[in-house]
Backbone as CSV, one residue per row, in Angstrom:
resi,resn,N_x,N_y,N_z,CA_x,CA_y,CA_z,C_x,C_y,C_z
1,UNK,6.258,-37.677,3.375,7.659,-36.653,3.498,7.208,-36.345,4.831
2,UNK,8.889,-36.022,5.160,9.394,-35.373,6.321,9.429,-34.000,7.034
3,UNK,9.130,-33.205,7.283,8.564,-32.018,7.227,9.629,-31.205,8.547
4,UNK,10.436,-30.140,8.859,10.872,-29.603,9.666,9.784,-29.127,10.574
5,UNK,9.742,-29.087,11.451,8.381,-28.533,12.471,8.523,-27.210,12.526
6,UNK,9.358,-26.405,12.289,9.617,-24.692,12.259,8.935,-24.214,11.588
7,UNK,9.202,-24.775,9.996,8.900,-23.802,9.309,7.995,-24.835,8.154
8,UNK,7.853,-26.437,8.688,7.244,-27.072,7.491,7.274,-27.040,6.480
9,UNK,8.731,-27.101,6.316,9.048,-27.221,5.070,9.968,-28.570,4.624
10,UNK,9.496,-29.526,3.740,10.347,-30.425,3.358,12.164,-30.461,3.719
11,UNK,12.548,-31.400,4.858,13.674,-31.337,5.500,15.001,-31.676,3.979
12,UNK,14.824,-32.102,3.215,15.579,-32.729,2.293,15.580,-30.984,1.641
13,UNK,16.962,-30.128,0.630,16.264,-28.820,0.244,16.204,-29.620,-1.200
14,UNK,16.929,-30.777,-1.810,16.302,-31.082,-3.233,15.025,-31.075,-3.337
15,UNK,14.374,-31.444,-2.668,13.002,-31.557,-2.804,12.210,-30.576,-3.040
16,UNK,12.883,-29.135,-2.473,11.975,-27.681,-2.192,11.602,-27.327,-3.365
17,UNK,10.413,-26.767,-3.931,10.443,-26.133,-5.310,10.787,-24.987,-4.977
18,UNK,11.115,-24.724,-6.543,11.455,-23.275,-6.873,10.855,-22.220,-7.468
19,UNK,10.563,-21.077,-7.261,11.883,-20.453,-6.152,11.979,-20.681,-4.799
20,UNK,12.842,-20.779,-4.191,12.864,-20.903,-2.243,12.644,-19.289,-1.963
21,UNK,13.071,-19.213,-0.392,13.314,-17.755,-0.092,14.041,-17.095,-0.489
22,UNK,15.095,-18.339,-1.073,16.612,-17.439,-0.898,16.827,-16.956,-2.589
23,UNK,15.597,-17.118,-3.592,15.739,-16.852,-5.233,14.553,-15.530,-5.134
24,UNK,13.544,-15.784,-3.889,12.486,-14.233,-4.471,13.121,-13.052,-4.562
25,UNK,12.453,-12.417,-5.301,12.886,-11.112,-5.323,12.652,-10.038,-4.226
26,UNK,13.320,-8.933,-3.876,12.800,-8.450,-2.948,11.787,-7.314,-3.249
27,UNK,11.187,-6.974,-1.956,9.993,-6.331,-2.191,10.496,-4.595,-2.208
28,UNK,10.338,-3.806,-3.356,10.935,-2.349,-3.283,9.889,-1.669,-2.609
29,UNK,8.422,-1.793,-3.171,7.737,-0.934,-3.112,6.608,-1.481,-3.025
30,UNK,6.007,-1.646,-1.809,4.100,-2.265,-1.577,3.226,-1.704,-2.270
31,UNK,2.493,-2.284,-2.349,1.375,-1.701,-3.581,0.258,-0.805,-2.500
32,UNK,-0.101,0.077,-3.264,-0.622,1.142,-2.366,-2.029,0.937,-1.644
33,UNK,-2.278,1.279,-0.503,-3.559,0.939,0.072,-4.290,2.217,-0.359
34,UNK,-5.796,1.459,-1.342,-6.409,2.404,-1.952,-8.089,3.027,-0.970
35,UNK,-8.099,4.534,-0.757,-8.859,4.467,0.128,-9.784,5.869,-0.640
36,UNK,-11.183,5.723,0.026,-11.852,6.376,-0.630,-11.483,7.666,-0.097
37,UNK,-11.488,8.729,-1.501,-11.596,10.168,-1.739,-11.538,10.869,-0.418
38,UNK,-10.717,11.614,0.261,-11.166,12.538,1.739,-10.712,11.805,2.619
39,UNK,-10.582,10.430,2.575,-9.825,9.581,4.229,-9.130,9.771,4.138
40,UNK,-8.331,9.521,5.510,-7.108,9.267,5.703,-7.032,7.706,5.934
41,UNK,-5.851,7.409,6.168,-5.417,6.086,6.705,-6.046,5.852,8.056
42,UNK,-6.781,4.660,8.186,-7.295,4.797,9.559,-5.817,4.020,10.219
43,UNK,-5.925,4.350,11.842,-4.904,4.141,12.647,-4.561,2.766,12.740
44,UNK,-5.629,1.957,12.449,-5.186,0.703,12.699,-4.291,0.268,11.247
45,UNK,-4.239,0.459,10.422,-3.048,0.490,9.488,-1.873,1.259,9.521
46,UNK,-1.992,2.313,10.468,-0.163,3.079,10.635,0.079,2.774,12.165
47,UNK,-0.561,2.442,13.135,-0.145,2.296,14.244,0.232,1.106,14.449
48,UNK,1.696,0.458,15.320,1.674,-0.814,15.341,1.289,-1.792,16.730
49,UNK,0.140,-0.660,17.302,-0.676,-1.213,18.656,-1.738,-2.220,17.956
50,UNK,-1.995,-1.820,16.589,-2.803,-2.850,16.009,-1.730,-4.258,14.972
51,UNK,-2.883,-4.936,14.777,-2.231,-6.025,13.820,-1.503,-5.970,12.579
52,UNK,-2.339,-5.042,12.083,-2.111,-3.945,10.495,-0.786,-3.516,10.896
53,UNK,-0.724,-2.670,11.538,0.240,-1.406,11.864,1.305,-2.536,11.708
54,UNK,1.558,-3.008,12.952,2.710,-3.763,13.063,2.702,-4.313,11.704
55,UNK,2.172,-5.612,11.069,2.694,-5.833,9.591,3.233,-5.233,9.005
56,UNK,2.720,-3.973,8.897,2.980,-2.899,7.842,4.661,-2.690,8.537
57,UNK,5.379,-2.656,9.462,6.524,-2.515,9.807,7.402,-3.900,9.161
58,UNK,6.897,-4.704,8.676,7.593,-6.092,8.541,7.331,-6.368,7.046
59,UNK,7.123,-5.739,6.248,6.638,-6.383,4.756,8.068,-6.091,4.818
60,UNK,8.113,-7.359,3.330,9.569,-7.735,2.931,9.980,-8.969,3.745
61,UNK,9.481,-9.396,4.846,10.217,-10.269,5.912,9.412,-11.786,5.343
62,UNK,10.438,-12.881,5.448,9.816,-13.802,5.420,9.634,-14.394,6.810
63,UNK,7.878,-15.235,6.690,7.411,-15.746,7.826,6.701,-16.590,7.615
64,UNK,6.364,-17.294,9.225,4.911,-18.493,8.742,4.519,-17.662,9.326
65,UNK,2.619,-17.638,8.775,1.846,-17.514,9.222,0.930,-18.569,9.377
66,UNK,0.025,-18.442,10.948,-1.041,-19.751,11.145,-2.444,-19.349,11.055
67,UNK,-3.289,-20.079,10.628,-4.389,-19.921,10.654,-5.633,-20.788,10.930
68,UNK,-6.464,-20.442,11.629,-7.019,-20.910,12.247,-8.293,-21.430,11.782
69,UNK,-8.607,-21.948,11.239,-10.049,-22.764,9.815,-10.436,-23.446,10.779
70,UNK,-11.648,-23.505,11.275,-13.026,-24.452,12.121,-11.682,-24.809,13.101
71,UNK,-11.425,-26.046,13.497,-11.014,-26.457,14.680,-9.294,-26.803,14.066
72,UNK,-9.324,-26.431,12.515,-7.548,-26.576,12.202,-6.852,-25.212,12.329
73,UNK,-5.413,-25.676,12.824,-4.307,-24.809,12.496,-3.798,-25.059,10.916
74,UNK,-3.695,-23.870,9.721,-3.155,-23.988,8.692,-2.214,-23.140,8.786
75,UNK,-1.118,-23.466,7.785,0.107,-22.728,7.789,0.371,-22.149,6.508
76,UNK,1.015,-20.833,6.280,1.521,-20.984,5.247,3.071,-19.795,4.924
77,UNK,3.940,-20.288,4.402,5.577,-19.685,4.708,5.648,-18.515,3.476
78,UNK,5.950,-17.737,3.344,6.612,-16.635,2.414,6.902,-15.351,2.948
79,UNK,7.023,-14.245,2.030,7.372,-13.182,2.398,6.266,-12.254,2.202
80,UNK,6.048,-11.533,3.233,5.248,-10.549,3.475,5.352,-9.260,2.471
81,UNK,4.660,-9.186,1.530,4.461,-8.108,0.570,3.200,-7.008,0.437
82,UNK,2.267,-7.103,1.395,1.484,-5.952,1.432,0.528,-6.797,2.705
83,UNK,-0.164,-5.225,2.992,-0.923,-5.690,4.555,-2.009,-4.282,4.463
84,UNK,-3.365,-4.772,4.214,-4.284,-4.179,4.117,-5.162,-4.198,5.322
85,UNK,-6.658,-3.326,5.704,-7.612,-3.340,6.596,-7.748,-4.816,6.851
86,UNK,-8.278,-5.775,6.208,-8.826,-7.199,6.361,-7.937,-7.999,5.782
87,UNK,-6.809,-7.846,5.512,-6.278,-9.004,4.754,-4.597,-8.861,4.662
88,UNK,-3.918,-10.055,4.513,-2.405,-9.780,4.035,-2.054,-10.287,2.429
89,UNK,-0.985,-9.787,2.165,-0.563,-10.366,0.758,0.586,-11.085,0.966
90,UNK,1.193,-12.408,0.424,2.265,-13.364,1.131,2.691,-13.893,-0.403
91,UNK,4.518,-13.769,-0.875,4.703,-14.487,-2.230,4.705,-15.648,-1.348
92,UNK,4.630,-16.976,-1.271,4.878,-18.020,-1.013,5.969,-18.633,-1.097
93,UNK,6.856,-19.558,-0.778,7.930,-19.876,-0.948,7.669,-20.838,-1.885
94,UNK,7.191,-21.782,-1.789,6.559,-23.077,-2.341,6.570,-22.710,-3.835
95,UNK,5.985,-21.474,-4.379,5.757,-21.619,-5.893,6.094,-20.129,-6.517
96,UNK,5.989,-19.034,-5.247,6.212,-17.961,-5.721,5.119,-17.221,-6.218
97,UNK,3.821,-17.900,-6.416,2.470,-17.350,-6.075,2.041,-16.442,-4.996
98,UNK,1.263,-15.599,-5.625,0.973,-14.707,-4.112,-0.101,-15.115,-3.842
99,UNK,-0.324,-14.958,-2.394,-1.743,-15.339,-1.861,-2.467,-13.993,-0.871
100,UNK,-3.327,-13.845,-0.893,-4.376,-13.483,0.000,-5.041,-13.853,0.987
101,UNK,-4.135,-13.460,1.833,-5.157,-14.276,3.431,-5.496,-13.214,4.326
102,UNK,-6.936,-13.701,5.217,-7.741,-13.385,5.989,-6.793,-12.769,7.387
103,UNK,-7.093,-11.380,7.272,-6.344,-11.234,8.843,-6.896,-11.621,10.166
104,UNK,-8.216,-11.763,9.628,-8.803,-12.051,11.370,-9.122,-13.537,11.204
105,UNK,-8.125,-14.726,10.433,-8.057,-15.846,10.653,-6.824,-16.095,11.267
106,UNK,-5.764,-14.996,11.163,-4.616,-15.202,11.766,-4.304,-15.368,13.271
107,UNK,-3.911,-16.415,13.567,-3.476,-16.868,15.344,-1.994,-16.306,15.484
108,UNK,-1.033,-16.541,14.583,0.056,-16.661,14.948,0.933,-16.332,13.680
109,UNK,1.698,-15.678,13.669,2.765,-15.143,12.789,4.282,-15.080,13.024
110,UNK,5.283,-16.348,12.530,6.491,-16.279,12.936,7.567,-15.166,12.014
111,UNK,8.381,-14.465,12.621,8.818,-13.721,11.045,10.607,-14.298,11.436
112,UNK,10.831,-14.607,10.246,12.032,-14.993,10.725,13.616,-14.355,10.747
113,UNK,14.054,-14.398,11.397,15.260,-13.552,11.880,16.786,-14.199,11.074
114,UNK,16.492,-13.906,9.886,17.596,-14.199,9.290,18.074,-13.591,8.248
115,UNK,19.302,-13.367,8.011,20.140,-12.294,7.289,20.149,-12.451,5.959
116,UNK,20.326,-11.360,4.816,20.286,-11.301,3.535,21.123,-12.404,3.260
117,UNK,20.628,-13.104,1.957,21.449,-13.947,1.769,22.877,-13.751,1.141
118,UNK,23.394,-14.639,1.273,25.220,-13.907,0.360,25.022,-14.787,-0.965
119,UNK,25.378,-13.288,-2.246,25.303,-13.805,-3.551,26.710,-14.214,-4.071
120,UNK,27.313,-15.194,-4.467,28.593,-15.330,-4.843,28.338,-15.212,-6.342
């Protein structure tokens, strides 16, 4: 299968699994971050100078996330739906399934700069 190197998606749109990113539901309200009673939200989750804090500003956006696993880079493409202290949740383009990803193995995040799809 010939893959588009930018997003690692098949070039022939007729073989893309459904739902694709155009049919994915919008993220309206992210899942709440559960903290122990009496604790404030850690600065790493609020401040954009930390990776989780920055990624929280990107919730709802389509992105490609590359992970270093051993000596290999693996990527996943999906819509960011939640960011925790040590994980992110992506709704995958390929299947629509949600995957939890280890924050500490992330090496690169490419955020799509795409306008909202036009609905006819």
